[in-house]
C-alpha positions in Angstrom: 102.1 71.9 140.4 104.3 73.7 137.9 103.4 77.2 136.9 102.6 76.1 133.3 100.2 73.3 134.6 98.6 75.7 137.0 98.0 78.2 134.2 96.3 75.5 132.1 94.3 74.3 135.1 92.9 77.8 135.8 92.2 78.4 132.1 90.2 75.2 131.9 88.5 76.0 135.2 87.4 79.4 134.0 86.0 77.8 130.8 84.1 75.2 132.8 82.6 77.8 135.1 81.5 80.0 132.2 79.9 77.1 130.4 78.3 75.8 133.5 76.7 79.1 134.4 75.6 79.5 130.8 73.9 76.1 130.9 72.2 76.9 134.2 70.8 80.3 133.2 69.7 79.2 129.8 65.9 78.8 130.1 65.2 80.4 133.5 67.0 83.7 132.7 68.0 83.6 129.0 65.9 82.3 126.1 68.0 79.6 124.5 66.8 80.9 121.1 69.2 83.8 121.4 72.4 82.0 122.6 71.4 78.3 122.6 73.0 76.2 125.4 76.5 74.6 125.7 74.8 71.1 125.5 73.0 71.9 122.3 76.1 73.5 120.8 78.1 70.4 121.7 75.5 68.2 120.1 75.6 70.4 117.0 79.4 70.1 116.9 79.2 66.3 117.3 76.8 65.9 114.4 78.9 68.2 112.2 82.0 66.2 113.0 80.3 62.9 112.3 78.9 64.1 109.0 82.3 65.5 107.9 80.8 68.9 107.4 82.9 70.5 110.1 86.2 69.0 108.8 85.4 70.2 105.3 84.5 73.8 106.4 87.4 74.0 108.8 89.9 73.0 106.1 88.5 75.5 103.6 88.7 78.4 106.1 92.1 77.3 107.5 93.6 77.2 104.0 92.2 80.6 103.1 93.5 82.1 106.3 97.0 80.5 106.1 97.5 81.3 102.4 96.4 84.9 102.9 98.4 85.3 106.1 101.6 84.1 104.5 101.2 86.2 101.4 100.2 89.3 103.4 103.0 88.9 105.9 105.6 88.7 103.1 104.2 91.8 101.4 103.9 93.7 104.6 107.4 92.9 105.7 109.0 93.7 102.4 107.2 97.0 102.1 107.9 98.1 105.7 111.6 97.1 105.6 112.0 98.9 102.3 110.2 102.1 103.2 111.8 102.1 106.7 115.1 102.8 105.0 113.7 105.7 103.0 111.8 108.2 105.3 111.0 110.5 102.4 109.2 107.8 100.3 107.5 106.5 103.4 106.1 110.0 104.3 104.7 110.3 100.7 103.0 106.9 100.7 101.9 106.6 104.3 98.6 108.6 104.0 97.5 106.4 101.1 98.2 103.2 103.1 96.4 104.6 106.1 93.4 105.5 103.9 93.2 101.9 102.6 93.6 100.5 106.2 90.8 102.7 107.4 88.2 101.2 104.9 85.9 98.7 106.8 86.6 95.1 105.9 82.9 94.5 105.1 83.0 97.2 102.4 86.0 95.7 100.6 84.7 92.1 100.7 82.2 92.6 97.8 85.0 94.2 95.6 87.3 91.3 96.2 84.6 88.8 95.4 83.9 90.8 92.2 87.6 90.7 91.2 88.5 87.2 92.2 85.2 85.3 92.2 83.5 83.2 94.9 86.2 80.6 95.0 89.1 80.5 97.5 91.1 83.3 95.7 88.8 86.1 97.0 89.1 85.0 100.6 92.9 84.5 100.4 93.3 88.0 99.0 91.1 89.5 101.6 93.1 87.8 104.4 96.3 88.9 102.7 95.3 92.5 102.5 94.4 92.7 106.2 97.6 90.9 107.2 99.8 93.0 105.0 98.5 96.3 106.4 98.9 95.2 110.0 102.3 93.7 109.5 103.4 96.8 107.6 102.5 99.3 110.2 104.1 97.3 113.1 107.2 96.5 111.2 107.6 100.1 109.9 107.3 101.5 113.4 109.8 99.0 114.7 112.3 99.9 112.0 111.9 103.6 112.6 112.3 103.0 116.4 115.7 101.2 116.0 118.1 102.5 118.6 120.2 105.4 117.3 123.0 104.5 119.7 123.2 101.0 118.3 123.3 102.3 114.8 126.1 104.7 115.6 128.2 102.1 117.4 127.8 99.8 114.4 128.9 102.6 112.0 131.9 103.3 114.2 132.9 99.7 114.0 132.8 99.9 110.2 129.5 98.1 109.5 128.2 98.5 106.0 124.7 99.6 105.3 123.7 96.0 104.5 125.3 94.6 107.7 123.7 97.4 109.7 120.4 96.4 108.3 120.7 92.7 109.1 122.6 92.8 112.4 121.1 95.9 114.0 117.8 97.0 112.4 116.2 93.6 112.1 117.1 92.3 115.5 116.1 95.5 117.2 112.8 95.7 115.4 112.0 91.9 115.8 109.7 92.4 118.8 107.6 94.8 116.8 107.6 92.4 113.8 106.5 89.5 115.9 103.8 91.6 117.6 102.5 92.5 114.2 102.5 88.9 113.0 100.6 87.8 116.1 98.0 90.6 115.8 97.5 89.7 112.2 96.5 86.1 112.8 92.9 86.7 114.1 92.5 89.6 111.6 93.5 87.3 108.7 90.8 84.9 109.8 88.3 87.8 110.1 89.1 88.8 106.5 88.6 85.3 105.2 85.4 84.8 107.1 84.0 88.2 106.1 84.6 87.3 102.4 82.8 84.0 103.0 79.8 85.9 104.4 79.5 87.8 101.1 79.8 84.9 98.7 81.1 81.4 99.1 80.3 77.7 98.7 82.0 76.5 101.9 83.9 77.4 105.0 83.1 78.3 108.5 81.7 81.7 107.5 79.4 80.1 104.9 78.2 77.6 107.5 77.5 80.4 110.1 75.4 82.3 107.6 73.6 79.1 106.5 72.7 78.2 110.1 71.7 81.7 110.9 69.3 81.8 107.9 67.4 78.9 109.2 67.5 80.2 112.8 69.7 77.4 114.0 71.3 79.2 116.9 73.2 76.1 118.1 74.8 75.6 114.7 75.7 79.3 114.5 77.3 79.3 118.0 79.1 76.1 117.1 80.7 77.8 114.1 81.8 80.7 116.3 83.3 78.4 118.9 85.3 76.7 116.2 86.6 80.1 114.9 87.7 80.9 118.4 89.5 77.6 118.7 91.3 78.2 115.4 92.5 81.7 116.6 93.8 80.2 119.9 95.6 77.4 118.0 97.3 79.7 115.6 98.3 82.1 118.3 99.8 79.2 120.3 101.9 78.2 117.3 103.2 81.8 116.8 104.0 82.0 120.5 106.3 79.0 120.1 107.9 80.6 117.0 108.4 83.8 118.9 110.0 82.0 121.8 112.5 80.4 119.4 113.3 83.6 117.4 113.5 85.9 120.5 115.5 83.6 122.8 118.0 86.4 123.3 115.3 88.6 124.9 115.0 88.3 128.7 111.8 86.8 129.9 109.4 88.9 132.0 109.8 86.5 134.9 113.6 87.0 134.8 113.4 90.7 134.8 110.9 90.7 137.8 113.3 88.7 139.8 116.1 91.2 139.4 
């Protein structure tokens, strides 16, 4: 069995064991009212799929997350790359950016709903803000951490400031940038769902709140499982993108063998 297939096998095995134990202890040890059971959750998911509710809610939340993620990633990258070239301006603005970043998401959600309404715009902007801040800080640190030796060698070879930026700074900071983009995926989803909790007419966050209000634990857990699946799927997509963009970087397995 190849290492990739073995990894998939063990991941599935762990999931099966966890779900199996959960099903067994539900009732004798844990009241199903609090966590439901895997069987009931599966039935709830099946009914949601057959009725089309799951597809509709998933599409709404997915769109909010992706739109917000793309907008926030572009804003965060542009700001970080610009400020990374000007340490003085960055030092002036960094405390204000940190202050905004430190505000709890749940506190900002009502403001965004007030500004942009209960439609998709408020969720997109919430996801965009969260993404922009995470991508900004990672990218900025990556730009500031660019190897001084590489920069000096490039300057000696006659590289202009523009070529230095594109051929030294960006490649050297790319692991930081990709890390920021990966971390921002689940956080963008969190931002969109939190805004859905406050005010919305659809989406996974809306469905979770609706099922919780009627004490439908299976429906609530089903929504949470779908959110987890979305995060895993988006993370897998970004892993593939990272593998293509960072093909020049030696793999961990290669470095171990040396």
